[in-house]
C-alpha positions in Angstrom: 94.3 -3.3 26.0 92.7 -2.7 22.5 89.2 -1.3 23.1 87.0 -1.7 19.9 84.5 1.0 18.5 81.7 -1.1 18.8 82.7 -1.8 22.6 82.8 2.1 23.1 79.3 2.6 21.3 77.9 -0.4 23.4 78.9 1.5 26.5 78.0 4.9 25.6 74.4 3.6 24.6 74.3 1.8 28.0 75.1 4.9 29.9 72.8 6.7 27.8 69.9 4.4 28.6 70.8 4.7 32.6 70.7 8.5 32.2 67.5 8.4 30.6 66.0 6.0 32.9 67.2 8.1 36.0 65.8 11.4 34.2 62.4 9.7 33.5 62.0 8.5 37.2 63.0 12.0 38.5 60.2 13.6 36.2 57.6 10.9 37.1 58.3 11.8 41.0 57.6 15.6 40.5 54.2 16.8 41.5 51.7 17.6 38.8 50.8 21.1 37.7 48.2 23.4 39.8 45.8 23.4 36.5 45.7 19.6 36.4 45.1 18.4 39.8 45.6 21.6 42.2 49.2 21.0 43.4 50.7 24.1 44.2 54.0 22.5 45.1 55.0 22.3 41.3 58.1 24.5 40.4 59.1 24.7 36.8 62.8 24.7 37.7 62.6 21.2 39.0 61.9 19.7 35.4 64.7 21.4 33.6 67.6 19.3 34.9 66.0 15.7 34.1 64.6 16.9 30.6 68.4 18.3 29.9 69.3 14.8 30.7 67.2 13.3 28.5 68.4 15.6 25.7 72.2 14.5 26.6 71.2 10.7 26.6 69.5 11.4 23.3 72.7 13.0 21.9 74.9 10.4 23.3 73.0 7.7 21.7 73.0 9.4 18.3 76.9 9.6 18.8 77.1 5.9 19.5 74.8 5.0 16.2 77.3 7.4 14.5 80.4 5.3 15.9 79.0 1.9 14.8 77.9 3.3 11.4 81.8 4.7 11.1 83.0 1.2 12.2 80.7 -0.7 9.8 82.0 1.4 6.9 85.4 1.1 8.1 85.2 -2.7 8.4 83.4 -2.8 4.9 86.3 -0.7 3.2 89.0 -3.1 4.7 87.3 -6.1 3.3 86.7 -4.7 -0.1 90.8 -3.6 0.0 91.5 -7.3 1.1 89.2 -8.6 -1.7 
């Protein structure tokens, strides 16, 4: 089975989108800080994991875009060679 770089990039973008959606939902469910409304349930360590997940999703998306750009350049080079 031959998997193209484009397919890999699209799969990576989809995975990053799902990761960021999960992280944003987790952040949205956290209680608000004490100085905003009065909740004392907020723990700053609760937000670290979803924020890191958002950063991972950003980096994965960036890698997928670079993969698409490299595939485009390679295809262009192959077309130039054939011409």
